[in-house]
Backbone as a ProteinNet text record, in pm:
[ID]
protein_1_A
[PRIMARY]
MLDSSYPWFILVPDRDDITEIFQLDIADQQQLIAESSILSSAISHQFNADKINVAALGNLVPQLHIHHIARYTTDPAWPAPVWGKHASRPYSAEEANRVIDKITRALGPDSGFIPTQVRD
[TERTIARY]
635.5	624.3	585.6	648.1	626	507.1	388.8	264.9	165.4	135.6	49.6	-97.7	-130.4	-268	-305	-202.7	-225.2	-111.7	-141.3	-32.3	20.9	145.5	200	339.2	356.7	483.2	537	668.1	731.4	816.4	786.2	859.4	965	1091.6	1202.6	1275	1263.6	1337	1488.2	1557.8	1703	1774	1756.8	1818.1	1873.5	1995.9	2059.6	2013.9	2009	1984.6	1854.1	1750.4	1618.9	1522.4	1454.9	1358.8	1215.5	1197.7	1065	1047.7	926.5	898	938	912.4	942.7	1091.8	1176.5	1321.4	1368.9	1285.2	1318.8	1302.5	1383.3	1359.1	1228.7	1177.4	1046.1	1039.7	1144.5	1144.8	1136.3	1210	1205.3	1070.5	1009	874.9	775.6	783.6	693.1	718.4	844.8	879.3	824.3	836.8	786.9	635.8	563.1	417.6	380.9	453.5	426.6	452.2	565.3	597.2	498.6	458.4	360.5	227.1	188.2	62.9	70.7	183.1	202.9	195.6	266	265.7	125.6	57.9	-77.9	-172.6	-165.1	-249.5	-220.9	-93.3	-55.9	-105.1	-90	-136.4	-288	-357.6	-503.4	-552	-492.2	-535.1	-490.3	-366.9	-314.9	-374.8	-412.2	-461.7	-609.4	-675.3	-819.5	-860.3	-787.2	-808.3	-936.2	-997.7	-1111.2	-1063.1	-943.4	-886.3	-735.5	-662.2	-516.8	-483.7	-415.1	-366.9	-223.2	-192.7	-57.8	-16.7	101	143.1	294.4	338.7	480.3	490.8	524.1	532.1	676.5	757.6	899.4	931.8	845.4	873.7	986.7	995	1099.3	1217.3	1190.1	1294.8	1296.8	1400.5	1398.1	1411.5	1472.2	1486.2	1347.8	1330.9	1202	1159.2	1040	980.3	829.2	762.3	617.9	553.8	464.3	391.8	273.6	252.8	138.9	74.1	-48.7	-113.5	-248.1	-265	-395.2	-486.5	-603.2	-699.6	-826.9	-890.5	-1014.8	-1114.9	-1240.9	-1342.3	-1347.1	-1283.9	-1279.6	-1146.3	-1051.9	-921.4	-932.2	-834.7	-845	-853.8	-805.6	-805.5	-914.2	-983	-1079.1	-1183.9	-1219.2	-1174.8	-1061.8	-1005.9	-900.3	-767.5	-669.6	-534.6	-476.4	-380.4	-322.2	-221.8	-162.5	-56.3	-108	-44.4	-73.2	-209.4	-279.7	-414.6	-410.6	-329.4	-319.3	-174.1	-139.4	-5.4	8.4	127.7	148.3	149.8	108.8	112	222.2	339.3	451.5	423.6	481.2	482.6	592.9	577.7	694.3	775.5	901.4	983.1	921.5	869.8	809.4	686.1	600.3	479.9	517.6	612.1	654.4	710.9	793.4	852.7	747.8	644.6	535.9	463.1	438.3	373.2	465.3	592.9	690.7	698.7	703.6	709.1	583.1	468.9	342.2	343.6	386.7	386.3	499	610.4	721.8	681.2	612.8	564.7	463.7	375.6	273.9	338.1	445.5	512.5	593.6	641.2	717.8	867.2	945.7	1091.6	1157.3	1091.2	1151	1098.9	1034.5	970.7	1070.7	1188.8	1285.8	1269.5	1164.3	1145.6	1240.2	1301.3	1396.3	1337.3	1283.3	1223	1329.3	1293.8	1381.9	1322.9	1396.4	1350.2	1372.3	1292.5	1297.9	1371.8	1456.5	1531.4	1487.7	1494.4	1463.3	1571.1
-648	-592.3	-447	-362.6	-219	-167.3	-222.7	-177	-154.5	-29.4	3.3	-29	-82.1	-124.5	-247.1	-324.5	-449.9	-472	-514.1	-564.1	-693.1	-691.6	-797.7	-831.3	-955	-1000.6	-1117.5	-1132.1	-1240.2	-1322.9	-1451.2	-1546.3	-1613.1	-1602	-1658.4	-1761.5	-1890.2	-1991.5	-1969	-1988.6	-1967.8	-2093.4	-2118.4	-2232.2	-2186.9	-2226.7	-2189.5	-2280.2	-2223.2	-2298.5	-2377	-2322.4	-2385.7	-2292.3	-2345.7	-2265.6	-2314.8	-2436.9	-2496.3	-2560.8	-2565.5	-2626.5	-2773.7	-2845.9	-2988.7	-3018.7	-2918.8	-2939.1	-2939.7	-2889.6	-2893.2	-3035.6	-3072.7	-3204.1	-3196.2	-3309.4	-3316.5	-3228.8	-3230.5	-3148.6	-3000.1	-2957.7	-2816.9	-2781.2	-2874	-2849.8	-2827.8	-2912.6	-2899	-2768.4	-2731.2	-2605.2	-2486.8	-2492.4	-2384.3	-2368.9	-2479.5	-2473.2	-2417.5	-2460.1	-2408.9	-2258.4	-2214.3	-2071	-1991.1	-2045.6	-1979.2	-1964	-2066.4	-2060.8	-1957.9	-1953.8	-1856.1	-1714.6	-1691.3	-1559.5	-1523.7	-1617.3	-1592	-1553.7	-1625.2	-1596	-1456.8	-1424	-1292.4	-1181	-1199.2	-1098.6	-1083.4	-1195.6	-1192.9	-1115.7	-1143.3	-1078.4	-932.5	-905	-768.4	-670.7	-721.4	-631.9	-654.4	-738.8	-759.3	-795.7	-889.2	-927	-1007.2	-989.9	-1074.4	-1209.6	-1212.2	-1332.6	-1316	-1426.6	-1423.6	-1502.5	-1437.4	-1506.8	-1548.6	-1674.6	-1729.4	-1788.4	-1747.6	-1794.6	-1803.4	-1906.6	-1923.1	-1920.4	-1806	-1794.2	-1805.4	-1707.8	-1713.7	-1704.8	-1644.5	-1633.2	-1534.4	-1428.1	-1328.3	-1345.9	-1389.3	-1413	-1562.8	-1633	-1779.2	-1835.3	-1761	-1812.1	-1838.3	-1954	-1986.6	-1877.4	-1826.7	-1727.8	-1741.1	-1712.3	-1728.9	-1594.3	-1549.5	-1424.8	-1450.7	-1360.9	-1364.4	-1226.3	-1222.3	-1094.2	-1086	-981.5	-955.8	-896.4	-958.1	-910.6	-864.7	-769.5	-712.5	-704.9	-722.6	-712.7	-572.5	-477	-338.8	-301.4	-396.5	-359.6	-339.6	-269.8	-230.5	-346.7	-463.4	-575.8	-679.4	-667.9	-770.8	-793.8	-917.1	-1043.9	-1109.2	-1036.5	-1090.3	-1097.9	-1169.4	-1168.4	-1026.7	-999.4	-865.2	-836.4	-939.6	-920.3	-858.9	-745.1	-682.9	-616.3	-605.6	-550.2	-397.3	-341.9	-196.9	-161	-37.7	10.6	9.6	-27.4	-30.6	111.8	122.1	248.4	236.8	296.1	278.7	335	268.2	319.8	423.6	516.3	593.3	498.1	527.4	442.1	434.4	546.6	548.8	458.5	467.1	382.5	234.1	202.5	62.7	7.7	85	38.2	22.4	104.2	90.4	-44.3	-81.4	-209.2	-326	-313	-417.9	-435.1	-324.6	-332.8	-398.4	-367.6	-424.6	-577	-628.6	-774	-838.1	-769.9	-822.7	-837.3	-737	-744.9	-858.6	-873.9	-979.5	-1118	-1134.7	-1264	-1294.1	-1191.3	-1209.8	-1220.4	-1190.6	-1184.5	-1320.6	-1428.5	-1561	-1635.5	-1565.8	-1631.9	-1684.3	-1624.5	-1663.7	-1585.9	-1505.7	-1424	-1305.7	-1273.1	-1162.3	-1056.4	-949.5	-845.9	-763.4	-709.1	-619.4	-480	-389.7	-251.7	-178.3	-73.8	4.1	133.6	172.7	298.1	394.2	525	626.2	626.6
1167.8	1034.5	1050.5	977	996.2	915.9	943.6	883	996	1022.3	1135.9	1110.8	994.6	968.6	1050.9	1090.3	1161.8	1262.1	1384.3	1469.6	1404.7	1362.7	1276.9	1327.8	1366.4	1423.9	1343.3	1342.4	1266.9	1362.2	1366.5	1450.6	1363	1403.8	1326.1	1412.3	1377.7	1454.2	1442	1549.9	1552.7	1501.3	1371.3	1305.7	1171.3	1141.1	1014.8	901.5	782.5	659.1	659.4	722.2	724.6	651.3	551.6	476.3	493.1	542.9	554.5	692	741	870.9	871.9	763.5	760.9	769.2	746.7	758.1	903.1	993	1135	1186.5	1286.9	1347.4	1427	1467.5	1532.4	1657.9	1738.2	1860.2	1826.4	1723.6	1683.4	1620.8	1549	1495.2	1608.6	1709.7	1823.5	1897.9	1912.8	1977.9	1899.1	1767.2	1682.2	1696.3	1695.4	1710.9	1848.6	1951.6	2086.7	2093.1	2038.8	2041.3	1957.1	1844	1759.5	1832.9	1905.5	1982.1	2093.8	2163	2270.7	2214.1	2103.7	2041.3	1991.4	1926.9	1877.7	1991	2101.9	2216.4	2271.9	2284.9	2337	2244.5	2114.6	2018.6	2029.2	2031.9	2038.9	2161	2275.5	2399.3	2408	2372.3	2386.3	2286	2167.9	2063.4	2032.2	2113.6	2101.4	1958.3	1899	1758.9	1740.4	1624.5	1587	1536	1477.3	1418.6	1413.3	1426.9	1410	1283.1	1189.6	1070.2	1095.3	1066.5	1083.6	949.3	899	766.9	755.8	685.9	652.7	500.9	444.9	299.2	251.6	285.1	252.7	105.5	27	-115.2	-143.5	-67	-87.7	7.2	129	229	256.5	211.5	222	363.1	456.7	592.9	650.9	716.6	776.6	873.1	851.8	940.9	930.5	1042.2	1050.4	1083.6	997.1	1018.9	1111.6	1206.5	1298.9	1291.6	1241.7	1212.9	1284.3	1363.1	1425.2	1319.2	1304.2	1204.2	1273.5	1209.2	1259.3	1144.7	1175.9	1071.4	1011.8	1078.4	1030.7	965.6	953.6	896.6	745.1	685.3	544.4	445.1	480	386	414.4	526.9	567.9	459.7	430.2	486.3	405.8	311	224.4	298.2	242.5	299.9	294.5	380.3	388.2	276.8	220.3	121.6	-7.1	-45.9	-172.8	-182.9	-73.5	-75.8	-74.4	14.4	32	59.6	29.9	64.9	216.9	264.3	409.5	465.6	591	664	767.8	740.5	832.6	971.6	1070.8	1206.6	1217.3	1309.3	1351.9	1439.9	1461.6	1548.3	1687.6	1737.4	1870.9	1877.3	1776.7	1773.9	1764.3	1677.1	1660.2	1789.9	1856	1981.1	2091.2	2088.9	2186.2	2164.9	2039.2	2008.2	2045.9	2015	2048.5	2200.1	2273	2419.7	2476.1	2418.1	2465.4	2452.9	2338.9	2320.6	2401.1	2415.6	2494.8	2640.8	2695.5	2833.6	2848.9	2749.6	2756.5	2754.9	2680.8	2671.8	2796.8	2863.1	2986	2961.1	3062.9	3047.8	3024.5	3060.6	3045.2	2922.9	2832	2717.5	2615.4	2609.3	2507.2	2377.5	2368.6	2250.3	2256.8	2144.6	2137.8	2044.7	2100.1	2015.9	1945.9	1831.5	1756.8	1767	1827.8	1839.9	1708.3	1685.7	1563	1592.2	1499.4	1512.3	1402.1	1433.9	1331.2	1226
[MASK]
++++++++++++++++++++++++++++++++++++++++++++++++++++++++++++++++++++++++++++++++++++++++++++++++++++++++++++++++++++++++

């Protein structure tokens, strides 16, 4: 997510026409939880988070996706949810790519995660 107030990543399962976790078969549900845990751990360690918020809202984007947000007791929205609290602070493309590279390296080349680079 392009808000530099928080290291914020979105996990999108590679499944068509799925809007809810319960629509996944059991194996895919277990895979999603495992991948979410791996990503949460990497975010926590790489960004020294006080707390990791994980949420599947999908009110505006119906495709199933899971938000993973590093939270800090000093962040602008703490202790409230991040949504609608403050205007986002965009990253420059260089800053965003630095954060993406950091989490990609932490996950490792065989993780199966496919990062999306940011362009100016």
